[in-house]
Every structure is written in C-alpha cells, then in structure tokens.
C-alpha positions as CSV (number, residue, x, y, z in Angstrom):
1,X,-18.4,-1.3,-7.0
2,X,-22.0,0.0,-7.4
3,X,-21.6,2.2,-4.2
4,X,-18.5,3.8,-5.8
5,X,-20.7,5.2,-8.6
6,X,-23.2,7.0,-6.3
7,X,-21.6,10.4,-6.5
8,X,-23.9,12.9,-4.7
9,X,-26.3,10.1,-4.3
10,X,-28.2,8.2,-1.6
11,X,-27.9,4.4,-0.9
12,X,-30.4,2.4,1.1
13,X,-29.8,-1.0,2.7
14,X,-32.5,-3.3,3.8
15,X,-31.2,-5.8,6.4
16,X,-28.1,-4.2,8.1
17,X,-27.2,-7.2,10.3
18,X,-24.3,-6.0,12.4
19,X,-23.1,-3.6,9.7
20,X,-20.4,-5.4,7.8
21,X,-22.1,-4.9,4.3
22,X,-22.8,-1.3,5.2
23,X,-19.2,-0.7,6.1
24,X,-18.1,-2.1,2.8
25,X,-20.5,0.2,0.9
26,X,-19.4,3.2,3.0
27,X,-15.8,2.5,2.3
28,X,-16.4,2.6,-1.4
29,X,-19.0,5.4,-1.8
30,X,-17.9,8.9,-2.7
31,X,-17.6,11.5,0.1
32,X,-20.8,13.3,-1.0
33,X,-22.9,10.1,-0.8
34,X,-25.1,9.1,2.1
35,X,-26.2,5.6,3.3
36,X,-29.3,4.8,5.3
37,X,-29.4,1.2,6.5
38,X,-32.3,-0.5,8.3
39,X,-32.3,-3.4,10.7
40,X,-35.4,-4.9,12.4
41,X,-33.4,-6.5,15.3
42,X,-32.5,-3.8,17.9
43,X,-29.4,-5.6,19.1
44,X,-28.0,-6.0,15.6
45,X,-28.9,-2.4,14.8
46,X,-27.0,-1.2,17.9
47,X,-23.9,-3.2,16.9
48,X,-24.0,-1.7,13.5
49,X,-24.4,1.8,15.0
50,X,-21.3,1.2,17.0
51,X,-19.3,-0.1,14.0
52,X,-20.3,2.8,11.8
53,X,-20.4,5.6,14.5
54,X,-17.4,7.5,13.0
55,X,-18.9,7.9,9.5
56,X,-21.3,10.8,9.5
57,X,-22.5,9.8,6.1
58,X,-24.1,6.6,7.5
59,X,-27.4,6.4,9.4
60,X,-28.5,3.2,11.0
61,X,-32.3,3.0,11.7
62,X,-34.2,0.3,13.6
63,X,-37.4,-1.1,12.3
64,X,-39.1,-2.8,9.4
65,X,-36.9,-1.9,6.3
66,X,-39.7,-1.1,3.9
67,X,-41.5,1.1,6.5
68,X,-38.5,3.0,7.8
69,X,-36.9,3.5,4.3
70,X,-40.1,4.6,2.5
71,X,-39.8,8.2,3.5
72,X,-36.0,8.5,3.1
73,X,-35.6,7.9,-0.7
74,X,-35.6,8.0,-3.5
75,X,-32.4,6.0,-3.5
76,X,-29.8,5.7,-6.3
77,X,-28.9,2.2,-5.0
78,X,-31.0,-0.1,-2.9
79,X,-29.3,-3.2,-1.5
80,X,-31.7,-5.8,-0.2
81,X,-30.2,-8.2,2.2
82,X,-33.0,-9.2,4.4
83,X,-36.7,-9.5,4.8
84,X,-39.4,-10.4,2.4
85,X,-42.7,-8.9,1.8
86,X,-44.1,-7.1,-1.2
87,X,-41.2,-6.8,-3.6
88,X,-43.2,-4.5,-5.9
89,X,-42.8,-1.7,-3.4
90,X,-39.0,-1.8,-3.8
91,X,-39.2,0.0,-7.2
92,X,-41.0,2.9,-5.4
93,X,-37.9,3.4,-3.2
94,X,-35.5,3.9,-6.2
95,X,-35.3,6.9,-8.5
96,X,-35.4,6.4,-12.3
97,X,-32.0,5.3,-13.2
98,X,-31.4,3.8,-9.8
99,X,-30.5,0.2,-9.1
100,X,-31.9,-2.5,-6.8
101,X,-29.6,-5.3,-5.8
102,X,-30.7,-8.5,-4.1
103,X,-28.3,-11.2,-3.0
104,X,-28.6,-14.7,-1.5
105,X,-30.5,-16.0,-4.5
106,X,-30.2,-19.6,-5.6
107,X,-29.9,-20.0,-9.4
108,X,-32.7,-22.0,-10.9
109,X,-30.3,-24.5,-12.5
110,X,-29.1,-25.7,-9.0
111,X,-32.5,-25.9,-7.4
112,X,-33.9,-29.3,-6.8
113,X,-36.6,-30.4,-9.3
114,X,-39.2,-30.3,-6.6
115,X,-38.2,-26.9,-5.2
116,X,-41.2,-24.6,-4.6
117,X,-39.2,-21.7,-6.0
118,X,-38.6,-23.3,-9.4
119,X,-40.7,-21.2,-11.7
120,X,-42.5,-19.5,-8.8
121,X,-39.9,-17.3,-7.1
122,X,-41.4,-13.9,-6.0
123,X,-38.0,-12.2,-6.2
124,X,-37.5,-13.2,-9.9
125,X,-41.1,-12.5,-10.7
126,X,-40.6,-8.9,-9.4
127,X,-37.2,-8.3,-11.1
128,X,-38.2,-9.7,-14.4
129,X,-41.9,-8.9,-14.4
130,X,-42.1,-5.3,-13.2
131,X,-42.3,-3.1,-16.2
132,X,-40.3,-0.4,-14.4
133,X,-37.2,-2.5,-14.3
134,X,-34.6,-3.9,-16.6
135,X,-32.9,-6.7,-14.7
136,X,-30.2,-9.4,-14.9
137,X,-29.4,-12.4,-12.7
138,X,-25.6,-12.6,-12.0
139,X,-24.6,-16.1,-11.2
140,X,-21.5,-16.1,-8.9
141,X,-18.4,-18.1,-9.6
142,X,-19.4,-20.9,-7.2
143,X,-22.4,-21.4,-9.5
144,X,-24.6,-22.0,-6.4
145,X,-25.4,-18.4,-5.6
146,X,-26.5,-15.4,-7.5
147,X,-27.8,-11.9,-7.2
148,X,-30.5,-10.0,-9.0
149,X,-29.8,-6.5,-10.2
150,X,-32.5,-4.2,-11.6
151,X,-32.4,-0.7,-13.0
152,X,-35.5,1.4,-12.8
153,X,-36.2,2.8,-16.2
154,X,-39.5,4.6,-15.5
C-alpha cells in the first residue's frame, strides 16, 4: 500500500532475503518508481536477482544494507527487514516527507515481564525519540506482531 504511493519516487529495502517482499513492493509501485534492495548474503541476493530480473525498475545489491544504500537515496520509502546497527542513520536515508517502515517488532504488551526489550528497545527509542520523525506502532491483528512507521518531518 505504501509502495503504491511512491509515484516518481524511490524505495529502499534493507534485507532482501530471496526477494519476496521486494516483488510485492514492485508489483504495487507506480511505473515511474524505482526500488533498490540490499542483501548481505550473496546466495540470497542472487536468488532475488533471478526472481526480479525482468523488472528494470528493481536493483538488487549485495552488501551491508546501511553501507550500500547510503549513496543511493534519499528514499521516499525505506523498508527495514533485516540487520541492526545504528538506527539513527536510517533517518538520513529518507527525504523529508518520506517514511521508514520496520516490521518484525513484538508489541510491549506481549513481551515477558523480564524481557530485555521492555522499556529498552533500540528500535522504539529511534522511532519515538528521534526529533526528525513522527511515528506510530501498528499492532497487527494477531496482537503478537507489530510494525513501526515513521515519517521524516525535518
């Protein structure tokens, strides 16, 4: 849904895997949009290249996502599906008005009381503490998974 709104824009993906998520985004994005997706594992990156080979709007790059995407932005949408590192650098990859989406987040309400992430989650600290972002946590219908979405405002 967010990819569909990137008319004339640029999408970045951190953590390609074998390209399934990239294929979904490419199928939704407008014809004048481009997608750069980065995967650190060479075998997975090659599998994604094969899957996405017919779509000239999509480029699969191999390497550390933050490093290989840093010179390819700014992005209108940045989908983070892998890796870790310094989350503060993510805002630098997105233009003002662009969005960052991070999935595979566990809502705090379902974390065990002794979870080291409870109140100390670097992802949430970035999304809700970086003054450049206005963010929301979207809890999915299963109530055990969520995603974080932030819009860069400055």
